[in-house]
C-alpha positions as CSV (number, residue, x, y, z in Angstrom):
1,X,-0.1,0.0,0.0
2,X,1.4,3.5,-0.7
3,X,2.3,5.6,2.2
4,X,3.9,9.1,2.5
5,X,5.8,9.7,5.7
6,X,5.9,13.2,7.3
7,X,7.5,13.7,10.7
8,X,7.3,10.0,11.4
9,X,3.5,9.9,10.6
10,X,2.5,7.6,7.9
11,X,-0.3,8.8,5.6
12,X,-2.1,6.4,3.3
13,X,-3.1,7.4,-0.1
14,X,-4.3,6.0,-3.4
15,X,-4.1,7.3,-6.9
16,X,-6.4,6.0,-9.7
17,X,-7.2,7.0,-13.3
18,X,-5.5,7.8,-16.5
19,X,-2.1,9.7,-16.2
20,X,-3.2,12.3,-18.8
21,X,-6.2,13.5,-17.0
22,X,-6.2,16.5,-14.5
23,X,-5.7,15.5,-10.9
24,X,-8.6,15.8,-8.5
25,X,-7.7,15.3,-4.7
26,X,-10.6,13.9,-2.6
27,X,-10.4,14.6,1.2
28,X,-12.8,12.9,3.7
29,X,-14.7,14.3,6.6
30,X,-14.0,13.7,10.3
31,X,-15.0,10.2,11.3
32,X,-14.8,8.7,7.8
33,X,-11.9,7.7,5.4
34,X,-11.3,7.6,1.8
35,X,-14.1,5.1,1.5
36,X,-16.5,8.0,1.8
37,X,-15.8,8.7,-1.8
38,X,-16.2,5.0,-3.1
39,X,-19.6,5.3,-4.9
40,X,-18.6,8.6,-6.5
41,X,-15.3,7.4,-7.9
42,X,-16.9,5.5,-10.9
43,X,-18.6,8.8,-12.0
44,X,-15.4,10.9,-11.7
45,X,-12.9,8.6,-13.2
46,X,-13.8,9.3,-16.9
47,X,-12.8,13.0,-16.2
48,X,-10.1,13.0,-13.7
49,X,-7.2,11.1,-12.2
50,X,-8.2,10.7,-8.5
51,X,-5.8,11.1,-5.5
52,X,-7.6,10.0,-2.4
53,X,-6.0,10.4,1.1
54,X,-6.8,9.1,4.5
55,X,-6.5,12.3,6.7
56,X,-4.2,11.8,9.7
57,X,-5.9,9.9,12.4
58,X,-8.1,8.2,9.9
59,X,-8.5,4.9,7.9
60,X,-5.0,3.4,7.4
61,X,-3.1,6.6,8.2
62,X,-1.4,7.0,11.6
63,X,-3.2,8.5,14.6
64,X,-0.7,10.2,16.9
65,X,-1.9,11.6,20.2
66,X,-2.4,15.3,20.8
67,X,-4.1,18.1,19.1
68,X,-3.7,18.5,15.2
69,X,-4.1,21.8,13.4
70,X,-5.5,22.6,9.9
71,X,-1.9,23.7,8.8
72,X,-0.5,20.4,10.0
73,X,-3.2,18.6,8.0
74,X,-2.6,20.8,5.0
75,X,1.2,20.0,5.2
76,X,0.2,16.2,5.2
77,X,-1.7,16.6,1.9
78,X,1.3,18.3,0.3
79,X,3.5,15.5,1.4
80,X,1.2,13.0,-0.2
81,X,1.1,15.2,-3.4
82,X,5.0,15.1,-3.4
83,X,5.0,11.3,-3.0
84,X,2.5,10.9,-5.6
85,X,4.4,13.2,-8.0
86,X,1.5,15.7,-8.2
87,X,2.6,19.2,-8.6
88,X,-0.7,20.9,-8.5
89,X,-4.4,19.8,-8.3
90,X,-8.0,20.7,-7.7
91,X,-9.2,19.9,-4.2
92,X,-12.6,18.6,-3.2
93,X,-13.2,18.1,0.4
94,X,-16.1,17.2,2.7
95,X,-16.6,18.9,6.0
96,X,-13.1,18.6,7.7
97,X,-11.8,17.9,4.1
98,X,-13.2,21.2,2.9
99,X,-11.6,23.1,5.9
100,X,-8.2,21.4,4.9
101,X,-8.9,22.6,1.3
102,X,-9.4,26.2,2.3
103,X,-6.1,26.1,4.3
104,X,-4.3,24.4,1.3
105,X,-5.5,27.3,-1.0
106,X,-4.2,29.9,1.6
107,X,-1.0,28.3,2.4
108,X,0.0,26.6,-0.8
109,X,-1.6,28.8,-3.7
110,X,0.7,27.4,-6.3
111,X,-0.3,23.9,-5.5
112,X,-4.0,24.2,-5.8
113,X,-6.0,24.9,-8.8
114,X,-9.7,25.1,-7.7
115,X,-11.6,24.3,-4.7
116,X,-14.8,22.2,-4.1
117,X,-16.1,22.8,-0.6
118,X,-18.7,20.2,0.3
119,X,-20.9,20.6,3.3
120,X,-18.3,22.5,5.3
121,X,-17.7,25.6,7.3
122,X,-15.0,28.2,7.9
123,X,-16.1,28.7,11.5
124,X,-17.5,26.2,14.1
125,X,-18.8,26.4,17.8
126,X,-15.4,26.0,19.6
127,X,-17.1,25.1,22.9
128,X,-19.2,22.4,21.4
129,X,-16.2,20.8,19.8
130,X,-14.2,21.1,23.0
131,X,-16.9,19.1,24.7
132,X,-17.0,16.6,21.9
133,X,-13.2,16.1,22.1
134,X,-13.2,15.7,25.8
135,X,-16.0,12.9,25.5
136,X,-14.1,11.1,22.8
137,X,-10.9,11.1,24.8
138,X,-12.6,9.8,27.9
139,X,-15.2,7.4,26.4
140,X,-14.1,6.7,22.8
141,X,-15.9,7.4,19.6
142,X,-18.7,5.2,20.4
143,X,-20.0,7.7,22.8
144,X,-20.6,10.2,20.1
145,X,-21.7,7.8,17.4
146,X,-25.4,8.4,17.7
147,X,-25.1,12.1,17.7
148,X,-22.7,11.9,14.6
149,X,-25.0,9.6,12.6
150,X,-27.9,11.9,13.3
151,X,-25.9,14.5,11.3
152,X,-23.9,12.5,8.8
153,X,-27.0,11.0,6.9
154,X,-30.6,12.1,6.6
155,X,-33.2,9.8,8.3
156,X,-34.7,9.0,4.8
157,X,-31.3,7.7,3.6
158,X,-30.8,5.6,6.8
159,X,-34.1,4.1,6.3
160,X,-33.6,3.2,2.7
161,X,-29.9,2.3,2.8
162,X,-29.5,0.7,6.2
163,X,-26.5,-1.2,5.2
164,X,-24.5,1.7,3.9
165,X,-25.4,3.7,7.0
166,X,-24.3,0.9,9.3
167,X,-21.0,0.7,7.5
168,X,-20.5,4.4,8.2
169,X,-21.3,3.9,11.9
170,X,-18.9,1.0,12.3
171,X,-16.2,2.9,10.6
172,X,-16.5,5.7,13.1
173,X,-16.6,3.4,16.0
174,X,-13.6,1.6,14.8
175,X,-11.4,4.6,14.1
176,X,-8.8,5.6,16.6
177,X,-10.1,7.9,19.5
178,X,-6.8,9.8,19.2
179,X,-7.3,10.5,15.6
180,X,-10.9,11.9,15.9
181,X,-9.9,14.0,18.9
182,X,-6.9,15.3,17.2
183,X,-8.9,16.3,14.0
184,X,-11.6,17.6,16.3
185,X,-9.0,20.1,17.7
186,X,-8.2,21.3,14.2
187,X,-11.8,22.0,13.7
188,X,-12.2,23.7,17.2
189,X,-9.1,25.9,16.6
190,X,-9.4,26.8,12.9
191,X,-9.0,30.4,11.9
192,X,-9.8,30.7,8.2
193,X,-12.8,32.8,7.8
194,X,-11.1,36.2,7.9
195,X,-8.5,34.9,5.4
196,X,-10.9,33.7,2.8
197,X,-10.8,36.9,0.7
198,X,-7.3,36.0,-0.1
199,X,-8.3,32.9,-2.1
200,X,-7.8,33.6,-5.7
201,X,-8.8,30.4,-7.5
202,X,-12.2,29.1,-8.7
203,X,-14.2,28.0,-5.7
204,X,-17.4,26.1,-5.5
205,X,-19.5,25.6,-2.4
206,X,-21.7,22.5,-2.5
207,X,-24.5,22.8,0.2
208,X,-26.5,19.7,1.4
209,X,-30.3,20.9,1.8
210,X,-30.6,18.2,4.5
211,X,-27.2,19.0,6.2
212,X,-27.9,19.9,9.8
213,X,-24.2,19.9,10.8
214,X,-23.0,22.6,8.4
215,X,-26.2,24.0,6.8
216,X,-25.8,26.6,4.1
217,X,-27.4,29.3,6.4
218,X,-24.6,30.4,8.7
219,X,-21.9,28.2,7.1
220,X,-21.8,27.7,3.3
221,X,-23.1,31.2,2.8
222,X,-20.3,32.8,4.8
223,X,-17.8,31.1,2.5
224,X,-19.7,32.3,-0.6
225,X,-19.7,35.8,0.8
226,X,-16.0,35.8,1.6
227,X,-14.4,34.1,-1.3
228,X,-14.3,36.2,-4.4
229,X,-16.4,35.0,-7.2
230,X,-17.4,31.7,-5.4
231,X,-20.2,29.6,-6.8
232,X,-22.8,27.5,-5.0
233,X,-24.8,24.4,-5.9
234,X,-27.4,22.8,-3.5
235,X,-27.9,19.1,-3.5
236,X,-30.7,17.1,-1.9
237,X,-28.3,15.5,0.7
238,X,-27.3,15.6,4.4
239,X,-23.7,16.0,5.6
240,X,-22.0,13.1,3.8
241,X,-23.1,14.1,0.2
242,X,-20.7,11.6,-1.6
243,X,-22.7,8.8,0.1
244,X,-26.2,10.1,-0.2
245,X,-26.0,11.7,-3.8
246,X,-22.7,10.2,-5.5
247,X,-23.9,10.7,-9.0
248,X,-25.3,14.2,-8.4
249,X,-22.2,15.3,-6.6
250,X,-19.8,13.9,-9.4
251,X,-21.8,15.6,-12.1
252,X,-21.5,18.9,-10.0
253,X,-17.7,18.5,-9.8
254,X,-17.4,17.7,-13.4
255,X,-19.4,20.6,-14.4
256,X,-17.3,23.0,-12.3
257,X,-13.8,21.6,-12.7
258,X,-13.8,20.2,-16.3
259,X,-12.9,22.7,-19.0
260,X,-15.7,23.1,-21.6
261,X,-15.8,24.2,-25.1
262,X,-18.3,24.1,-27.9
263,X,-17.9,20.4,-28.5
264,X,-19.0,19.6,-25.0
265,X,-21.6,22.3,-24.7
266,X,-24.4,19.7,-25.1
267,X,-22.9,17.5,-22.6
268,X,-22.7,20.3,-20.1
269,X,-26.5,21.1,-20.6
270,X,-27.1,17.4,-20.3
271,X,-25.2,17.2,-17.0
272,X,-26.9,20.3,-15.6
273,X,-30.3,18.9,-16.4
274,X,-29.3,15.6,-15.0
275,X,-28.8,17.3,-11.5
276,X,-32.3,18.8,-11.7
277,X,-33.7,15.3,-12.7
278,X,-31.9,13.5,-10.0
279,X,-33.0,16.1,-7.4
280,X,-36.7,15.7,-8.3
281,X,-36.9,12.1,-9.1
282,X,-34.0,10.5,-7.2
283,X,-30.9,8.6,-8.3
284,X,-32.6,5.1,-8.4
285,X,-35.4,6.1,-10.9
286,X,-32.9,8.1,-13.1
287,X,-30.3,5.5,-13.2
288,X,-32.9,2.9,-14.2
289,X,-34.3,5.2,-16.9
290,X,-30.8,5.9,-18.3
291,X,-30.0,2.2,-18.3
292,X,-32.8,1.5,-20.5
293,X,-31.7,3.9,-23.3
294,X,-31.2,2.3,-26.7
295,X,-29.7,3.8,-29.9
296,X,-33.3,4.6,-30.9
297,X,-34.2,6.4,-27.8
298,X,-30.9,8.0,-26.5
299,X,-31.2,11.2,-28.4
300,X,-34.7,11.8,-27.1
301,X,-33.6,11.1,-23.6
302,X,-30.7,13.6,-24.1
303,X,-33.1,16.2,-25.5
304,X,-35.6,16.1,-22.6
305,X,-32.8,16.2,-20.1
306,X,-31.1,19.2,-21.7
307,X,-34.5,21.2,-22.3
308,X,-37.1,19.9,-19.9
309,X,-34.9,19.3,-16.9
310,X,-32.3,22.0,-17.4
311,X,-34.1,24.7,-19.2
312,X,-37.4,24.4,-17.4
313,X,-36.9,22.6,-14.1
314,X,-33.8,24.8,-13.6
315,X,-35.5,28.2,-14.0
316,X,-35.6,30.3,-10.8
317,X,-39.3,31.5,-11.1
318,X,-40.8,28.5,-9.2
319,X,-39.7,26.1,-6.6
320,X,-39.7,22.3,-7.2
321,X,-43.0,21.9,-5.1
322,X,-44.9,24.2,-7.2
323,X,-43.6,22.7,-10.4
324,X,-44.6,19.2,-9.1
325,X,-48.1,20.5,-8.6
326,X,-48.4,21.9,-12.1
327,X,-47.1,18.6,-13.6
328,X,-49.7,16.6,-11.5
329,X,-52.5,18.9,-12.6
330,X,-51.5,18.8,-16.4
331,X,-51.1,15.0,-16.5
332,X,-54.5,14.5,-14.9
333,X,-56.1,16.8,-17.4
334,X,-54.4,15.0,-20.4
335,X,-54.7,11.5,-18.9
336,X,-51.0,10.8,-18.9
337,X,-51.2,8.3,-16.2
338,X,-47.6,6.9,-16.4
339,X,-46.2,10.4,-16.0
340,X,-48.7,11.2,-13.4
341,X,-47.7,8.0,-11.3
342,X,-44.0,8.8,-11.6
343,X,-44.4,12.3,-10.0
344,X,-46.9,11.1,-7.4
345,X,-44.6,8.4,-6.3
346,X,-41.3,10.4,-6.3
347,X,-43.1,13.4,-4.8
348,X,-44.3,11.4,-1.8
349,X,-41.0,9.5,-1.4
350,X,-38.8,12.5,-1.6
351,X,-40.9,14.8,0.7
352,X,-42.0,16.8,-2.3
353,X,-45.4,17.2,-1.0
354,X,-47.8,15.8,1.5
355,X,-50.7,13.4,1.0
356,X,-53.0,16.2,2.1
357,X,-51.5,18.6,-0.5
358,X,-51.8,15.8,-3.2
359,X,-55.5,15.4,-2.4
360,X,-56.1,19.1,-2.7
361,X,-54.4,19.2,-6.2
362,X,-56.7,16.4,-7.3
363,X,-59.8,18.0,-5.8
364,X,-59.0,21.1,-7.7
365,X,-58.3,19.2,-10.8
366,X,-61.8,17.6,-10.6
367,X,-63.3,21.0,-11.1
368,X,-61.1,22.2,-14.0
369,X,-60.2,18.8,-15.8
370,X,-63.4,16.9,-15.0
371,X,-64.6,14.4,-12.4
372,X,-63.8,11.2,-14.5
373,X,-60.2,12.3,-14.8
374,X,-59.8,13.1,-11.2
375,X,-61.6,9.8,-10.3
376,X,-58.9,7.9,-12.2
377,X,-56.2,10.0,-10.6
378,X,-57.5,9.3,-7.1
379,X,-57.5,5.7,-7.9
380,X,-53.9,5.6,-9.4
381,X,-52.6,7.7,-6.5
382,X,-54.4,5.4,-4.0
383,X,-52.5,2.4,-5.5
384,X,-49.1,4.2,-5.0
385,X,-49.9,5.2,-1.4
386,X,-51.0,1.5,-0.6
387,X,-47.7,0.3,-2.1
388,X,-45.6,2.9,-0.1
389,X,-47.4,2.0,3.1
390,X,-46.9,-1.7,2.5
391,X,-43.2,-1.1,1.9
392,X,-42.8,1.0,5.0
393,X,-44.6,-1.8,7.3
394,X,-42.3,-4.4,5.9
395,X,-39.4,-2.3,6.6
């Protein structure tokens, strides 16, 4: 296994991908390791050479006792870059990884080409972290596992992906207590917020709309306000976006980091539309739909993704909830029951609307589209509700 050594501390790293592609460094959150990115890697490899690192104290890297600092962790990344023969690279970091990325850009501007700061912050509650560090040093990471899992992943994801959630939990419990506490000290003591205006490279802030640990309000928004010309993208994810929305996050990173020209303009629009499509319908449905493409249907699928999902669903004038209601009403009026069922199912499963709101849309449709159409709509929606209730009871 490849290790870089800095001041007698071994740092585990892994380099994947074609040598002629631009390098993207992936940094993990506190309490996880490079496996955090495992399901995102297949979506990123076509565009990047990926350098993954187990942050000091995590995974296969050493976990020395004592407090760590962001400067120390940034120096670790540079040591790995040197060992891997990487002169400069874009950095994508989640939570603690994003904090390290900001420190890298400030301390090593010639080694960093772009930043993707994912579900992270430039300032945290020092007192809360002091208490957490003391608990871990006295009782171990298992003492904070329930609290951390409540912030790592959304309740919906934990229910539908219990195996993946349990793997995250077990990884947290198994990690070295000294490593978690040491990195916790780096978060507690970080001082980057006032230095952010000095960042002079392209910067993207990725916010998880279900993130309760570093929500955009009060965290991501402060980075966007401080870093010159920073961009922001919102994903339907909690704190560990690479686990909850790997394909959508990968598409976001590719859109931001990969140079575009006229030859890939259509692909860029497609990827942008795919983000909206995944946000509204979910990864599972979109992946299944894309898997069914044939030579005969591929161009049509690409067209509706570029136009309907990018141009229309991406417009700022209405929110997703309002657009869902419009689609429901129109599909009832036109009798397009397959499309109606799709948006009923995904709307209910993805908290797009409540059953009471769905009922009111169908009541309104009965007046303007006709009672027979609404009668069919209630029947079709009722089947879906029964299926969802049955699945919930089995779970």
